[in-house]
C-alpha positions in Angstrom: -0.4 1.9 -21.4 2.1 4.4 -19.6 0.5 6.9 -17.3 3.1 10.1 -16.4 2.4 10.7 -12.6 5.6 12.2 -12.2 3.7 15.5 -11.5 0.4 15.1 -9.8 -2.3 15.7 -12.3 -3.9 18.2 -10.2 -1.0 20.4 -10.8 -1.0 20.0 -14.3 -4.4 21.4 -15.3 -5.0 25.3 -15.3 -5.2 26.5 -11.5 -8.5 28.2 -12.1 -10.5 25.1 -13.5 -8.8 22.9 -11.0 -9.7 24.9 -8.2 -13.6 24.9 -9.5 -13.2 21.2 -9.8 -11.8 20.4 -6.2 -14.3 22.9 -4.9 -17.2 20.8 -6.0 -15.4 17.8 -4.9 -15.2 19.3 -1.4 -18.8 20.0 -1.5 -20.0 16.3 -2.7 -17.7 14.3 -0.7 -18.7 15.1 3.2 -22.4 15.8 3.7 -21.9 16.2 7.5 -19.7 19.5 7.2 -21.6 22.6 7.2 -21.2 24.9 3.7 -19.1 27.3 5.7 -16.7 24.6 6.7 -16.6 23.2 3.2 -15.7 26.5 1.7 -13.0 27.3 4.2 -11.5 23.7 3.2 -11.8 24.8 -0.4 -9.7 28.2 0.2 -7.2 26.5 2.3 -6.9 23.9 -0.7 -6.4 26.7 -3.4 -3.5 28.2 -1.3 -1.8 24.8 -1.1 -2.2 24.1 -4.8 -0.5 27.7 -5.3 2.3 26.8 -2.7 2.8 23.3 -4.6 3.2 25.0 -7.8 5.8 27.2 -6.2 7.3 24.1 -4.8 7.0 25.4 -1.5 5.9 22.1 -0.1 6.0 23.1 3.4 3.5 25.7 3.4 1.5 23.6 1.1 1.3 20.8 3.7 0.2 23.4 6.1 -2.8 24.6 3.9 -3.8 21.0 3.1 -4.0 20.1 6.9 -6.1 23.2 7.6 -8.3 22.1 4.5 -8.3 18.7 6.1 -9.4 20.1 9.5 -12.3 21.8 8.2 -13.4 19.0 5.9 -12.1 15.3 7.1 -13.6 14.0 4.0 -11.9 16.1 1.5 -10.0 13.3 -0.5 -8.5 15.7 -3.0 -6.5 17.6 0.1 -5.3 14.2 1.2 -4.0 13.2 -2.0 -2.5 16.6 -2.7 -0.7 16.6 0.7 0.7 13.2 -0.2 2.1 14.4 -3.0 3.7 17.2 -1.2 5.2 14.8 1.4 6.6 12.9 -1.3 8.3 15.7 -3.0 10.1 16.1 0.4 11.0 12.6 0.7 8.8 11.9 3.6 7.3 8.4 2.1 5.8 7.2 5.2 3.6 10.5 5.5 2.9 10.3 1.8 1.8 6.6 2.3 -0.5 7.2 5.0 -2.2 10.1 3.2 -2.4 8.0 0.1 -4.0 5.3 1.8 -6.7 7.6 3.6 -7.3 8.8 -0.1 -8.0 5.3 -1.1 -10.3 4.7 1.8 -12.5 7.8 0.7 -12.2 7.1 -2.9 -11.2 3.7 -4.1 -12.7 0.3 -3.2 -9.1 -0.8 -2.5 -5.5 0.9 -2.2 -4.2 -0.8 -5.5 -4.4 2.4 -7.4 -2.7 4.4 -4.7 0.2 2.2 -4.7 0.5 2.1 -8.3 0.5 5.9 -8.7 3.0 6.0 -6.0 5.2 3.6 -7.6 4.9 5.4 -11.0 6.1 8.5 -9.3 9.1 6.7 -7.7 9.9 5.2 -11.1 9.8 8.3 -12.7 12.1 10.0 -9.9 14.7 6.8 -10.2 14.0 5.7 -6.8 13.8 1.9 -8.2 13.7 -0.2 -5.2 10.7 2.0 -3.6 9.0 1.6 -6.9 9.3 -2.4 -7.2 7.9 -2.3 -3.6 5.0 -0.3 -4.3 4.0 -2.2 -7.5 4.2 -5.4 -5.7 1.6 -4.2 -3.1 -0.3 -2.5 -5.7 -0.5 -6.7 -7.2 -1.3 -7.6 -3.5 -4.3 -5.3 -3.3 -5.7 -6.5 -6.7 -4.8 -9.6 -8.5 -5.6 -8.6 -11.8 -3.3 -5.6 -12.2 -1.7 -5.7 -15.9 -0.6 -2.3 -15.6 1.3 -2.7 -12.1 2.9 -5.8 -13.7 4.0 -3.7 -16.7 5.4 -0.8 -14.7 7.4 -3.2 -12.3 8.8 -5.1 -15.4 9.8 -1.7 -16.6 11.4 -1.1 -13.4 13.0 -4.3 -13.2 14.3 -3.8 -16.8 15.8 -0.5 -15.9 17.9 -2.4 -12.9 19.0 -4.9 -15.3 17.1 -7.5 -13.6 16.0 -9.2 -17.1 14.7 -12.3 -15.7 12.1 -10.6 -13.5 11.5 -8.0 -16.0 10.4 -10.9 -18.5 8.2 -12.8 -16.0 6.2 -9.7 -15.1 5.8 -8.5 -18.9 4.4 -12.3 -19.5 1.8 -11.8 -16.4 0.8 -8.7 -18.0 0.3 -9.9 -21.5 -1.3 -13.0 -19.8 -4.1 -11.2 -17.6 -4.7 -8.7 -20.6 -5.6 -11.2 -23.0 -8.2 -13.0 -20.4 -11.3 -12.0 -22.0 -13.2 -12.6 -18.8 -11.3 -9.8 -17.1 -10.5 -7.4 -19.5 -10.1 -4.4 -17.2 -7.1 -2.0 -16.2 -4.9 -2.4 -13.7 -7.0 0.4 -12.1 -10.5 -1.1 -12.5 -11.9 0.6 -15.7 -13.0 -1.3 -18.7 -11.2 -1.0 -21.6 -11.8 -1.7 -25.4 -10.5 -4.7 -27.2 -8.7 -2.3 -29.4 -6.6 -1.0 -26.3 -6.2 -4.3 -24.9 -4.4 -5.2 -28.3 -2.5 -2.4 -28.3 -1.3 -2.8 -24.9 -0.3 -6.3 -25.4 1.8 -5.6 -28.4 3.3 -2.6 -26.6 4.5 -5.1 -23.8 5.5 -7.8 -26.1 7.9 -5.4 -27.6 9.3 -4.6 -24.2 9.6 -8.6 -23.4 11.5 -8.7 -26.8 14.0 -6.4 -25.5 14.7 -8.6 -22.4 14.7 -11.8 -23.5 17.8 -13.6 -24.5 
């Protein structure tokens, strides 16, 4: 079930494909913006991504901000700026933009906190990750992936009791046939659920006495 978010998804795909994809997003997310504004926003976004790829986060944030100014509903620009802020260590600004992304694209902020927590986990920021996964669970109680990842984090810091508790809850949720969806709200197959449960059961064995 592990989803690697250590590098933003939109920075892993080829740049030309990504620019085309998010140009289309820009055109579809806000109907009140003029075509000119949307095109300007897409251009600023493209420059921002180039700066992000070069780890020049200050200039990336500047360009993302210009894209948002042109198209206030440009969710991808908020998300990209959030990644840049997080790369700079500005957790508060990152969270603000992640939450704005959630308002524009998700029913709740559980997926945003989940993504943020996963990034923090990959960076070794364990206390922050535990906090983010907890907020993800608060936003959506049926959240086996957040429980699993928080369990992973507890295991890494040596708290086997809390890790085992979270692993058991993740398994319980996944085995509930009436709510067999992932922590980010995507329906999954029975095979995927079985494989996920088996993987978490192995983790549980590793932390149990």
